[in-house]
PyMOL Python script that loads the backbone (N, CA, C, O; Angstrom):
from pymol import cmd

cmd.read_pdbstr("""\
ATOM      1  N   SER A   1     -11.902  15.621 -21.482  1.00  0.00           N
ATOM      2  CA  SER A   1     -10.939  15.329 -22.535  1.00  0.00           C
ATOM      3  C   SER A   1     -11.285  14.009 -23.219  1.00  0.00           C
ATOM      4  O   SER A   1     -12.050  13.204 -22.689  1.00  0.00           O
ATOM      5  N   GLN A   2     -10.719  13.803 -24.383  1.00  0.00           N
ATOM      6  CA  GLN A   2     -10.952  12.559 -25.124  1.00  0.00           C
ATOM      7  C   GLN A   2     -10.472  11.356 -24.317  1.00  0.00           C
ATOM      8  O   GLN A   2     -11.087  10.290 -24.361  1.00  0.00           O
ATOM      9  N   GLU A   3      -9.381  11.523 -23.584  1.00  0.00           N
ATOM     10  CA  GLU A   3      -8.847  10.403 -22.803  1.00  0.00           C
ATOM     11  C   GLU A   3      -9.860   9.928 -21.760  1.00  0.00           C
ATOM     12  O   GLU A   3     -10.012   8.726 -21.541  1.00  0.00           O
ATOM     13  N   ARG A   4     -10.539  10.857 -21.131  1.00  0.00           N
ATOM     14  CA  ARG A   4     -11.542  10.491 -20.110  1.00  0.00           C
ATOM     15  C   ARG A   4     -12.738   9.781 -20.720  1.00  0.00           C
ATOM     16  O   ARG A   4     -13.373   8.954 -20.066  1.00  0.00           O
ATOM     17  N   VAL A   5     -13.043  10.096 -21.949  1.00  0.00           N
ATOM     18  CA  VAL A   5     -14.137   9.430 -22.654  1.00  0.00           C
ATOM     19  C   VAL A   5     -13.703   8.037 -23.111  1.00  0.00           C
ATOM     20  O   VAL A   5     -14.490   7.091 -23.068  1.00  0.00           O
ATOM     21  N   LEU A   6     -12.459   7.917 -23.544  1.00  0.00           N
ATOM     22  CA  LEU A   6     -11.960   6.649 -24.060  1.00  0.00           C
ATOM     23  C   LEU A   6     -11.661   5.628 -22.958  1.00  0.00           C
ATOM     24  O   LEU A   6     -11.863   4.429 -23.155  1.00  0.00           O
ATOM     25  N   ALA A   7     -11.187   6.088 -21.819  1.00  0.00           N
ATOM     26  CA  ALA A   7     -10.762   5.162 -20.757  1.00  0.00           C
ATOM     27  C   ALA A   7     -11.836   4.147 -20.375  1.00  0.00           C
ATOM     28  O   ALA A   7     -11.524   2.960 -20.285  1.00  0.00           O
ATOM     29  N   PRO A   8     -13.085   4.553 -20.146  1.00  0.00           N
ATOM     30  CA  PRO A   8     -14.097   3.550 -19.793  1.00  0.00           C
ATOM     31  C   PRO A   8     -14.370   2.545 -20.911  1.00  0.00           C
ATOM     32  O   PRO A   8     -14.714   1.395 -20.637  1.00  0.00           O
ATOM     33  N   ILE A   9     -14.223   2.964 -22.149  1.00  0.00           N
ATOM     34  CA  ILE A   9     -14.411   2.043 -23.275  1.00  0.00           C
ATOM     35  C   ILE A   9     -13.307   0.996 -23.247  1.00  0.00           C
ATOM     36  O   ILE A   9     -13.572  -0.198 -23.389  1.00  0.00           O
ATOM     37  N   TRP A  10     -12.074   1.442 -23.065  1.00  0.00           N
ATOM     38  CA  TRP A  10     -10.942   0.510 -22.967  1.00  0.00           C
ATOM     39  C   TRP A  10     -11.152  -0.450 -21.800  1.00  0.00           C
ATOM     40  O   TRP A  10     -10.946  -1.657 -21.935  1.00  0.00           O
ATOM     41  N   GLU A  11     -11.563   0.093 -20.651  1.00  0.00           N
ATOM     42  CA  GLU A  11     -11.749  -0.740 -19.464  1.00  0.00           C
ATOM     43  C   GLU A  11     -12.823  -1.796 -19.698  1.00  0.00           C
ATOM     44  O   GLU A  11     -12.682  -2.941 -19.268  1.00  0.00           O
ATOM     45  N   GLU A  12     -13.880  -1.411 -20.371  1.00  0.00           N
ATOM     46  CA  GLU A  12     -14.956  -2.361 -20.664  1.00  0.00           C
ATOM     47  C   GLU A  12     -14.484  -3.465 -21.612  1.00  0.00           C
ATOM     48  O   GLU A  12     -14.739  -4.645 -21.373  1.00  0.00           O
ATOM     49  N   VAL A  13     -13.803  -3.082 -22.674  1.00  0.00           N
ATOM     50  CA  VAL A  13     -13.346  -4.063 -23.661  1.00  0.00           C
ATOM     51  C   VAL A  13     -12.319  -5.021 -23.046  1.00  0.00           C
ATOM     52  O   VAL A  13     -12.359  -6.226 -23.296  1.00  0.00           O
ATOM     53  N   LEU A  14     -11.408  -4.481 -22.246  1.00  0.00           N
ATOM     54  CA  LEU A  14     -10.352  -5.310 -21.661  1.00  0.00           C
ATOM     55  C   LEU A  14     -10.764  -5.981 -20.348  1.00  0.00           C
ATOM     56  O   LEU A  14     -10.105  -6.916 -19.893  1.00  0.00           O
ATOM     57  N   GLY A  15     -11.857  -5.501 -19.740  1.00  0.00           N
ATOM     58  CA  GLY A  15     -12.290  -6.061 -18.467  1.00  0.00           C
ATOM     59  C   GLY A  15     -11.354  -5.713 -17.319  1.00  0.00           C
ATOM     60  O   GLY A  15     -11.174  -6.500 -16.390  1.00  0.00           O
ATOM     61  N   ILE A  16     -10.756  -4.518 -17.394  1.00  0.00           N
ATOM     62  CA  ILE A  16      -9.786  -4.056 -16.393  1.00  0.00           C
ATOM     63  C   ILE A  16     -10.181  -2.652 -15.948  1.00  0.00           C
ATOM     64  O   ILE A  16     -10.555  -1.816 -16.771  1.00  0.00           O
ATOM     65  N   ASP A  17     -10.097  -2.399 -14.656  1.00  0.00           N
ATOM     66  CA  ASP A  17     -10.344  -1.049 -14.138  1.00  0.00           C
ATOM     67  C   ASP A  17      -9.025  -0.300 -13.966  1.00  0.00           C
ATOM     68  O   ASP A  17      -7.971  -0.902 -13.762  1.00  0.00           O
ATOM     69  N   GLY A  18      -9.109   1.011 -14.054  1.00  0.00           N
ATOM     70  CA  GLY A  18      -7.963   1.856 -13.755  1.00  0.00           C
ATOM     71  C   GLY A  18      -6.861   1.866 -14.802  1.00  0.00           C
ATOM     72  O   GLY A  18      -5.684   1.956 -14.454  1.00  0.00           O
ATOM     73  N   ILE A  19      -7.216   1.778 -16.061  1.00  0.00           N
ATOM     74  CA  ILE A  19      -6.212   1.826 -17.124  1.00  0.00           C
ATOM     75  C   ILE A  19      -5.696   3.256 -17.248  1.00  0.00           C
ATOM     76  O   ILE A  19      -6.478   4.206 -17.294  1.00  0.00           O
ATOM     77  N   GLY A  20      -4.383   3.399 -17.300  1.00  0.00           N
ATOM     78  CA  GLY A  20      -3.754   4.706 -17.435  1.00  0.00           C
ATOM     79  C   GLY A  20      -3.613   5.124 -18.882  1.00  0.00           C
ATOM     80  O   GLY A  20      -3.709   4.304 -19.795  1.00  0.00           O
ATOM     81  N   ARG A  21      -3.387   6.392 -19.077  1.00  0.00           N
ATOM     82  CA  ARG A  21      -3.314   6.966 -20.419  1.00  0.00           C
ATOM     83  C   ARG A  21      -2.175   6.398 -21.251  1.00  0.00           C
ATOM     84  O   ARG A  21      -2.252   6.390 -22.480  1.00  0.00           O
ATOM     85  N   ASP A  22      -1.118   5.924 -20.598  1.00  0.00           N
ATOM     86  CA  ASP A  22       0.049   5.406 -21.321  1.00  0.00           C
ATOM     87  C   ASP A  22       0.190   3.896 -21.224  1.00  0.00           C
ATOM     88  O   ASP A  22       1.208   3.343 -21.640  1.00  0.00           O
ATOM     89  N   ASP A  23      -0.819   3.216 -20.679  1.00  0.00           N
ATOM     90  CA  ASP A  23      -0.780   1.755 -20.617  1.00  0.00           C
ATOM     91  C   ASP A  23      -0.985   1.182 -22.015  1.00  0.00           C
ATOM     92  O   ASP A  23      -1.835   1.649 -22.773  1.00  0.00           O
ATOM     93  N   ASP A  24      -0.203   0.177 -22.340  1.00  0.00           N
ATOM     94  CA  ASP A  24      -0.236  -0.438 -23.665  1.00  0.00           C
ATOM     95  C   ASP A  24      -1.377  -1.454 -23.747  1.00  0.00           C
ATOM     96  O   ASP A  24      -1.459  -2.375 -22.934  1.00  0.00           O
ATOM     97  N   PHE A  25      -2.244  -1.281 -24.725  1.00  0.00           N
ATOM     98  CA  PHE A  25      -3.394  -2.151 -24.940  1.00  0.00           C
ATOM     99  C   PHE A  25      -2.989  -3.625 -24.983  1.00  0.00           C
ATOM    100  O   PHE A  25      -3.653  -4.470 -24.382  1.00  0.00           O
ATOM    101  N   PHE A  26      -1.930  -3.925 -25.674  1.00  0.00           N
ATOM    102  CA  PHE A  26      -1.515  -5.311 -25.862  1.00  0.00           C
ATOM    103  C   PHE A  26      -0.832  -5.870 -24.610  1.00  0.00           C
ATOM    104  O   PHE A  26      -0.964  -7.058 -24.315  1.00  0.00           O
ATOM    105  N   ASP A  27      -0.114  -5.034 -23.882  1.00  0.00           N
ATOM    106  CA  ASP A  27       0.477  -5.458 -22.614  1.00  0.00           C
ATOM    107  C   ASP A  27      -0.597  -5.762 -21.576  1.00  0.00           C
ATOM    108  O   ASP A  27      -0.372  -6.544 -20.652  1.00  0.00           O
ATOM    109  N   LEU A  28      -1.753  -5.147 -21.729  1.00  0.00           N
ATOM    110  CA  LEU A  28      -2.871  -5.364 -20.802  1.00  0.00           C
ATOM    111  C   LEU A  28      -3.700  -6.597 -21.170  1.00  0.00           C
ATOM    112  O   LEU A  28      -4.709  -6.886 -20.526  1.00  0.00           O
ATOM    113  N   GLY A  29      -3.277  -7.311 -22.189  1.00  0.00           N
ATOM    114  CA  GLY A  29      -3.989  -8.523 -22.585  1.00  0.00           C
ATOM    115  C   GLY A  29      -4.799  -8.383 -23.859  1.00  0.00           C
ATOM    116  O   GLY A  29      -5.475  -9.324 -24.276  1.00  0.00           O
ATOM    117  N   GLY A  30      -4.737  -7.217 -24.478  1.00  0.00           N
ATOM    118  CA  GLY A  30      -5.452  -7.014 -25.732  1.00  0.00           C
ATOM    119  C   GLY A  30      -4.864  -7.859 -26.842  1.00  0.00           C
ATOM    120  O   GLY A  30      -3.661  -8.117 -26.877  1.00  0.00           O
ATOM    121  N   ASP A  31      -5.721  -8.284 -27.741  1.00  0.00           N
ATOM    122  CA  ASP A  31      -5.295  -9.039 -28.917  1.00  0.00           C
ATOM    123  C   ASP A  31      -6.045  -8.491 -30.117  1.00  0.00           C
ATOM    124  O   ASP A  31      -6.775  -7.507 -30.000  1.00  0.00           O
ATOM    125  N   SER A  32      -5.871  -9.117 -31.263  1.00  0.00           N
ATOM    126  CA  SER A  32      -6.475  -8.575 -32.478  1.00  0.00           C
ATOM    127  C   SER A  32      -8.005  -8.584 -32.414  1.00  0.00           C
ATOM    128  O   SER A  32      -8.644  -7.670 -32.935  1.00  0.00           O
ATOM    129  N   ILE A  33      -8.588  -9.582 -31.794  1.00  0.00           N
ATOM    130  CA  ILE A  33     -10.053  -9.633 -31.690  1.00  0.00           C
ATOM    131  C   ILE A  33     -10.556  -8.512 -30.784  1.00  0.00           C
ATOM    132  O   ILE A  33     -11.530  -7.834 -31.112  1.00  0.00           O
ATOM    133  N   LEU A  34      -9.893  -8.318 -29.643  1.00  0.00           N
ATOM    134  CA  LEU A  34     -10.288  -7.222 -28.750  1.00  0.00           C
ATOM    135  C   LEU A  34     -10.024  -5.869 -29.391  1.00  0.00           C
ATOM    136  O   LEU A  34     -10.749  -4.909 -29.131  1.00  0.00           O
ATOM    137  N   ALA A  35      -8.990  -5.780 -30.227  1.00  0.00           N
ATOM    138  CA  ALA A  35      -8.700  -4.527 -30.927  1.00  0.00           C
ATOM    139  C   ALA A  35      -9.860  -4.152 -31.851  1.00  0.00           C
ATOM    140  O   ALA A  35     -10.260  -2.990 -31.914  1.00  0.00           O
ATOM    141  N   VAL A  36     -10.392  -5.136 -32.560  1.00  0.00           N
ATOM    142  CA  VAL A  36     -11.549  -4.882 -33.428  1.00  0.00           C
ATOM    143  C   VAL A  36     -12.738  -4.442 -32.578  1.00  0.00           C
ATOM    144  O   VAL A  36     -13.449  -3.505 -32.941  1.00  0.00           O
ATOM    145  N   GLN A  37     -12.953  -5.109 -31.458  1.00  0.00           N
ATOM    146  CA  GLN A  37     -14.054  -4.731 -30.568  1.00  0.00           C
ATOM    147  C   GLN A  37     -13.876  -3.305 -30.056  1.00  0.00           C
ATOM    148  O   GLN A  37     -14.847  -2.557 -29.943  1.00  0.00           O
ATOM    149  N   LEU A  38     -12.632  -2.929 -29.746  1.00  0.00           N
ATOM    150  CA  LEU A  38     -12.365  -1.589 -29.231  1.00  0.00           C
ATOM    151  C   LEU A  38     -12.666  -0.516 -30.272  1.00  0.00           C
ATOM    152  O   LEU A  38     -13.389   0.437 -29.981  1.00  0.00           O
ATOM    153  N   VAL A  39     -12.129  -0.656 -31.470  1.00  0.00           N
ATOM    154  CA  VAL A  39     -12.364   0.385 -32.476  1.00  0.00           C
ATOM    155  C   VAL A  39     -13.840   0.434 -32.874  1.00  0.00           C
ATOM    156  O   VAL A  39     -14.348   1.498 -33.226  1.00  0.00           O
ATOM    157  N   THR A  40     -14.528  -0.701 -32.821  1.00  0.00           N
ATOM    158  CA  THR A  40     -15.964  -0.724 -33.094  1.00  0.00           C
ATOM    159  C   THR A  40     -16.723   0.017 -32.000  1.00  0.00           C
ATOM    160  O   THR A  40     -17.634   0.793 -32.289  1.00  0.00           O
ATOM    161  N   ALA A  41     -16.349  -0.221 -30.747  1.00  0.00           N
ATOM    162  CA  ALA A  41     -17.007   0.457 -29.624  1.00  0.00           C
ATOM    163  C   ALA A  41     -16.764   1.960 -29.674  1.00  0.00           C
ATOM    164  O   ALA A  41     -17.671   2.747 -29.402  1.00  0.00           O
ATOM    165  N   VAL A  42     -15.546   2.360 -30.021  1.00  0.00           N
ATOM    166  CA  VAL A  42     -15.229   3.790 -30.140  1.00  0.00           C
ATOM    167  C   VAL A  42     -16.070   4.409 -31.260  1.00  0.00           C
ATOM    168  O   VAL A  42     -16.622   5.496 -31.090  1.00  0.00           O
ATOM    169  N   ALA A  43     -16.169   3.732 -32.386  1.00  0.00           N
ATOM    170  CA  ALA A  43     -16.960   4.245 -33.506  1.00  0.00           C
ATOM    171  C   ALA A  43     -18.426   4.382 -33.114  1.00  0.00           C
ATOM    172  O   ALA A  43     -19.069   5.381 -33.434  1.00  0.00           O
ATOM    173  N   ARG A  44     -18.942   3.391 -32.429  1.00  0.00           N
ATOM    174  CA  ARG A  44     -20.358   3.391 -32.053  1.00  0.00           C
ATOM    175  C   ARG A  44     -20.653   4.500 -31.044  1.00  0.00           C
ATOM    176  O   ARG A  44     -21.649   5.209 -31.181  1.00  0.00           O
ATOM    177  N   ARG A  45     -19.810   4.652 -30.051  1.00  0.00           N
ATOM    178  CA  ARG A  45     -20.080   5.609 -28.969  1.00  0.00           C
ATOM    179  C   ARG A  45     -19.692   7.036 -29.296  1.00  0.00           C
ATOM    180  O   ARG A  45     -20.349   7.983 -28.863  1.00  0.00           O
ATOM    181  N   LEU A  46     -18.615   7.188 -30.067  1.00  0.00           N
ATOM    182  CA  LEU A  46     -18.124   8.543 -30.344  1.00  0.00           C
ATOM    183  C   LEU A  46     -18.401   8.992 -31.766  1.00  0.00           C
ATOM    184  O   LEU A  46     -18.214  10.164 -32.096  1.00  0.00           O
ATOM    185  N   GLY A  47     -18.845   8.071 -32.614  1.00  0.00           N
ATOM    186  CA  GLY A  47     -19.078   8.418 -34.011  1.00  0.00           C
ATOM    187  C   GLY A  47     -17.793   8.744 -34.739  1.00  0.00           C
ATOM    188  O   GLY A  47     -17.790   9.521 -35.693  1.00  0.00           O
ATOM    189  N   CYS A  48     -16.698   8.148 -34.288  1.00  0.00           N
ATOM    190  CA  CYS A  48     -15.384   8.445 -34.841  1.00  0.00           C
ATOM    191  C   CYS A  48     -14.733   7.148 -35.297  1.00  0.00           C
ATOM    192  O   CYS A  48     -14.582   6.211 -34.513  1.00  0.00           O
ATOM    193  N   LEU A  49     -14.353   7.098 -36.553  1.00  0.00           N
ATOM    194  CA  LEU A  49     -13.702   5.908 -37.082  1.00  0.00           C
ATOM    195  C   LEU A  49     -12.197   6.005 -36.866  1.00  0.00           C
ATOM    196  O   LEU A  49     -11.517   6.811 -37.501  1.00  0.00           O
ATOM    197  N   VAL A  50     -11.693   5.178 -35.969  1.00  0.00           N
ATOM    198  CA  VAL A  50     -10.256   5.086 -35.743  1.00  0.00           C
ATOM    199  C   VAL A  50      -9.783   3.836 -36.472  1.00  0.00           C
ATOM    200  O   VAL A  50     -10.256   2.739 -36.172  1.00  0.00           O
ATOM    201  N   PRO A  51      -8.866   3.973 -37.418  1.00  0.00           N
ATOM    202  CA  PRO A  51      -8.395   2.794 -38.139  1.00  0.00           C
ATOM    203  C   PRO A  51      -7.768   1.782 -37.186  1.00  0.00           C
ATOM    204  O   PRO A  51      -7.063   2.151 -36.247  1.00  0.00           O
ATOM    205  N   LEU A  52      -8.028   0.529 -37.435  1.00  0.00           N
ATOM    206  CA  LEU A  52      -7.461  -0.534 -36.612  1.00  0.00           C
ATOM    207  C   LEU A  52      -5.937  -0.427 -36.569  1.00  0.00           C
ATOM    208  O   LEU A  52      -5.324  -0.637 -35.522  1.00  0.00           O
ATOM    209  N   ALA A  53      -5.339  -0.104 -37.693  1.00  0.00           N
ATOM    210  CA  ALA A  53      -3.881   0.030 -37.753  1.00  0.00           C
ATOM    211  C   ALA A  53      -3.372   1.100 -36.790  1.00  0.00           C
ATOM    212  O   ALA A  53      -2.248   1.001 -36.298  1.00  0.00           O
ATOM    213  N   ALA A  54      -4.181   2.117 -36.516  1.00  0.00           N
ATOM    214  CA  ALA A  54      -3.768   3.181 -35.599  1.00  0.00           C
ATOM    215  C   ALA A  54      -3.564   2.641 -34.192  1.00  0.00           C
ATOM    216  O   ALA A  54      -2.684   3.109 -33.470  1.00  0.00           O
ATOM    217  N   LEU A  55      -4.365   1.664 -33.796  1.00  0.00           N
ATOM    218  CA  LEU A  55      -4.205   1.061 -32.475  1.00  0.00           C
ATOM    219  C   LEU A  55      -2.892   0.288 -32.393  1.00  0.00           C
ATOM    220  O   LEU A  55      -2.221   0.306 -31.361  1.00  0.00           O
ATOM    221  N   PHE A  56      -2.531  -0.382 -33.466  1.00  0.00           N
ATOM    222  CA  PHE A  56      -1.264  -1.107 -33.479  1.00  0.00           C
ATOM    223  C   PHE A  56      -0.077  -0.137 -33.492  1.00  0.00           C
ATOM    224  O   PHE A  56       0.966  -0.431 -32.909  1.00  0.00           O
ATOM    225  N   ASP A  57      -0.230   1.007 -34.148  1.00  0.00           N
ATOM    226  CA  ASP A  57       0.832   2.009 -34.198  1.00  0.00           C
ATOM    227  C   ASP A  57       0.990   2.752 -32.877  1.00  0.00           C
ATOM    228  O   ASP A  57       2.105   3.088 -32.479  1.00  0.00           O
ATOM    229  N   GLY A  58      -0.121   3.005 -32.204  1.00  0.00           N
ATOM    230  CA  GLY A  58      -0.107   3.734 -30.941  1.00  0.00           C
ATOM    231  C   GLY A  58      -1.101   3.114 -29.980  1.00  0.00           C
ATOM    232  O   GLY A  58      -2.233   3.585 -29.870  1.00  0.00           O
ATOM    233  N   PRO A  59      -0.690   2.055 -29.277  1.00  0.00           N
ATOM    234  CA  PRO A  59      -1.634   1.269 -28.483  1.00  0.00           C
ATOM    235  C   PRO A  59      -1.909   1.807 -27.079  1.00  0.00           C
ATOM    236  O   PRO A  59      -1.981   1.040 -26.120  1.00  0.00           O
ATOM    237  N   THR A  60      -2.060   3.124 -26.963  1.00  0.00           N
ATOM    238  CA  THR A  60      -2.373   3.729 -25.664  1.00  0.00           C
ATOM    239  C   THR A  60      -3.608   4.615 -25.797  1.00  0.00           C
ATOM    240  O   THR A  60      -3.994   5.020 -26.893  1.00  0.00           O
ATOM    241  N   ILE A  61      -4.209   4.902 -24.655  1.00  0.00           N
ATOM    242  CA  ILE A  61      -5.353   5.815 -24.655  1.00  0.00           C
ATOM    243  C   ILE A  61      -4.914   7.193 -25.152  1.00  0.00           C
ATOM    244  O   ILE A  61      -5.635   7.846 -25.907  1.00  0.00           O
ATOM    245  N   ALA A  62      -3.732   7.629 -24.725  1.00  0.00           N
ATOM    246  CA  ALA A  62      -3.234   8.943 -25.147  1.00  0.00           C
ATOM    247  C   ALA A  62      -3.120   9.025 -26.669  1.00  0.00           C
ATOM    248  O   ALA A  62      -3.524  10.021 -27.270  1.00  0.00           O
ATOM    249  N   ALA A  63      -2.574   7.988 -27.290  1.00  0.00           N
ATOM    250  CA  ALA A  63      -2.421   7.983 -28.750  1.00  0.00           C
ATOM    251  C   ALA A  63      -3.772   7.946 -29.446  1.00  0.00           C
ATOM    252  O   ALA A  63      -3.979   8.632 -30.446  1.00  0.00           O
ATOM    253  N   MET A  64      -4.693   7.143 -28.917  1.00  0.00           N
ATOM    254  CA  MET A  64      -6.016   7.065 -29.527  1.00  0.00           C
ATOM    255  C   MET A  64      -6.753   8.398 -29.379  1.00  0.00           C
ATOM    256  O   MET A  64      -7.477   8.811 -30.285  1.00  0.00           O
ATOM    257  N   ALA A  65      -6.573   9.063 -28.253  1.00  0.00           N
ATOM    258  CA  ALA A  65      -7.221  10.366 -28.046  1.00  0.00           C
ATOM    259  C   ALA A  65      -6.759  11.369 -29.094  1.00  0.00           C
ATOM    260  O   ALA A  65      -7.555  12.179 -29.570  1.00  0.00           O
ATOM    261  N   LEU A  66      -5.489  11.322 -29.455  1.00  0.00           N
ATOM    262  CA  LEU A  66      -4.983  12.211 -30.508  1.00  0.00           C
ATOM    263  C   LEU A  66      -5.656  11.904 -31.840  1.00  0.00           C
ATOM    264  O   LEU A  66      -6.010  12.819 -32.583  1.00  0.00           O
ATOM    265  N   ARG A  67      -5.834  10.619 -32.146  1.00  0.00           N
ATOM    266  CA  ARG A  67      -6.506  10.213 -33.389  1.00  0.00           C
ATOM    267  C   ARG A  67      -7.956  10.680 -33.401  1.00  0.00           C
ATOM    268  O   ARG A  67      -8.445  11.195 -34.406  1.00  0.00           O
ATOM    269  N   VAL A  68      -8.635  10.496 -32.275  1.00  0.00           N
ATOM    270  CA  VAL A  68     -10.041  10.906 -32.183  1.00  0.00           C
ATOM    271  C   VAL A  68     -10.139  12.422 -32.319  1.00  0.00           C
ATOM    272  O   VAL A  68     -11.017  12.930 -33.017  1.00  0.00           O
ATOM    273  N   GLY A  69      -9.249  13.136 -31.659  1.00  0.00           N
ATOM    274  CA  GLY A  69      -9.246  14.597 -31.770  1.00  0.00           C
ATOM    275  C   GLY A  69      -8.995  15.063 -33.182  1.00  0.00           C
ATOM    276  O   GLY A  69      -9.643  15.998 -33.652  1.00  0.00           O
ATOM    277  N   ALA A  70      -8.060  14.422 -33.870  1.00  0.00           N
ATOM    278  CA  ALA A  70      -7.765  14.778 -35.261  1.00  0.00           C
ATOM    279  C   ALA A  70      -8.947  14.469 -36.166  1.00  0.00           C
ATOM    280  O   ALA A  70      -9.252  15.239 -37.077  1.00  0.00           O
ATOM    281  N   ALA A  71      -9.611  13.351 -35.924  1.00  0.00           N
ATOM    282  CA  ALA A  71     -10.779  12.984 -36.732  1.00  0.00           C
ATOM    283  C   ALA A  71     -11.908  13.985 -36.505  1.00  0.00           C
ATOM    284  O   ALA A  71     -12.597  14.376 -37.447  1.00  0.00           O
ATOM    285  N   ASP A  72     -12.093  14.397 -35.248  1.00  0.00           N
ATOM    286  CA  ASP A  72     -13.131  15.389 -34.945  1.00  0.00           C
ATOM    287  C   ASP A  72     -12.833  16.714 -35.639  1.00  0.00           C
ATOM    288  O   ASP A  72     -13.735  17.353 -36.181  1.00  0.00           O
ATOM    289  N   ALA A  73     -11.569  17.122 -35.619  1.00  0.00           N
ATOM    290  CA  ALA A  73     -11.183  18.380 -36.267  1.00  0.00           C
ATOM    291  C   ALA A  73     -11.408  18.301 -37.767  1.00  0.00           C
ATOM    292  O   ALA A  73     -11.894  19.255 -38.373  1.00  0.00           O
ATOM    293  N   ALA A  74     -11.059  17.177 -38.368  1.00  0.00           N
ATOM    294  CA  ALA A  74     -11.259  17.008 -39.806  1.00  0.00           C
ATOM    295  C   ALA A  74     -12.738  17.015 -40.155  1.00  0.00           C
ATOM    296  O   ALA A  74     -13.142  17.594 -41.164  1.00  0.00           O
ATOM    297  N   ALA A  75     -13.543  16.373 -39.321  1.00  0.00           N
ATOM    298  CA  ALA A  75     -14.995  16.357 -39.562  1.00  0.00           C
ATOM    299  C   ALA A  75     -15.563  17.768 -39.454  1.00  0.00           C
ATOM    300  O   ALA A  75     -16.425  18.156 -40.243  1.00  0.00           O
ATOM    301  N   GLY A  76     -15.083  18.528 -38.486  1.00  0.00           N
ATOM    302  CA  GLY A  76     -15.540  19.907 -38.340  1.00  0.00           C
ATOM    303  C   GLY A  76     -15.172  20.752 -39.539  1.00  0.00           C
ATOM    304  O   GLY A  76     -15.973  21.565 -40.001  1.00  0.00           O
ATOM    305  N   ALA A  77     -13.969  20.565 -40.044  1.00  0.00           N
ATOM    306  CA  ALA A  77     -13.514  21.308 -41.224  1.00  0.00           C
ATOM    307  C   ALA A  77     -14.354  20.928 -42.433  1.00  0.00           C
ATOM    308  O   ALA A  77     -14.718  21.800 -43.222  1.00  0.00           O
ATOM    309  N   ARG A  78     -14.671  19.646 -42.596  1.00  0.00           N
ATOM    310  CA  ARG A  78     -15.507  19.207 -43.710  1.00  0.00           C
ATOM    311  C   ARG A  78     -16.895  19.824 -43.603  1.00  0.00           C
ATOM    312  O   ARG A  78     -17.466  20.278 -44.594  1.00  0.00           O
ATOM    313  N   ASP A  79     -17.428  19.834 -42.382  1.00  0.00           N
ATOM    314  CA  ASP A  79     -18.770  20.391 -42.175  1.00  0.00           C
ATOM    315  C   ASP A  79     -18.825  21.869 -42.535  1.00  0.00           C
ATOM    316  O   ASP A  79     -19.867  22.371 -42.957  1.00  0.00           O
ATOM    317  N   GLN A  80     -17.704  22.563 -42.369  1.00  0.00           N
ATOM    318  CA  GLN A  80     -17.670  23.998 -42.671  1.00  0.00           C
ATOM    319  C   GLN A  80     -17.139  24.272 -44.063  1.00  0.00           C
ATOM    320  O   GLN A  80     -16.925  25.426 -44.434  1.00  0.00           O
ATOM    321  N   GLY A  81     -16.926  23.217 -44.836  1.00  0.00           N
ATOM    322  CA  GLY A  81     -16.475  23.385 -46.214  1.00  0.00           C
ATOM    323  C   GLY A  81     -15.027  23.771 -46.357  1.00  0.00           C
ATOM    324  O   GLY A  81     -14.628  24.291 -47.399  1.00  0.00           O
ATOM    325  N   GLU A  82     -14.218  23.525 -45.322  1.00  0.00           N
ATOM    326  CA  GLU A  82     -12.815  23.907 -45.376  1.00  0.00           C
ATOM    327  C   GLU A  82     -11.961  22.874 -46.085  1.00  0.00           C
ATOM    328  O   GLU A  82     -10.852  23.188 -46.517  1.00  0.00           O
ATOM    329  N   LEU A  83     -12.447  21.654 -46.214  1.00  0.00           N
ATOM    330  CA  LEU A  83     -11.671  20.611 -46.908  1.00  0.00           C
ATOM    331  C   LEU A  83     -12.286  20.303 -48.240  1.00  0.00           C
ATOM    332  O   LEU A  83     -11.778  19.453 -48.972  1.00  0.00           O
TER     333      LEU A  83
END
""", "prot")
cmd.dss("prot")
cmd.show_as("cartoon", "prot")
cmd.util.cbc("prot")
cmd.orient("prot")
């Protein structure tokens, strides 16, 4: 699942092991600089651009996984000429 792919990225950026799907990025010590690092790491590793604002709106792995899944679906639709 997307959550399993995202969790190690979050753990690396935050320097914390065992982050849960509903743990809040900012409650775990994340700040705006780490947020930029996180979305950059996600873009680099998954090829998916998650807007920085999306992390502030939904600061959990579960919320980010939904964004990544939606971006993947949109990219697939574009590739097939559906959009």
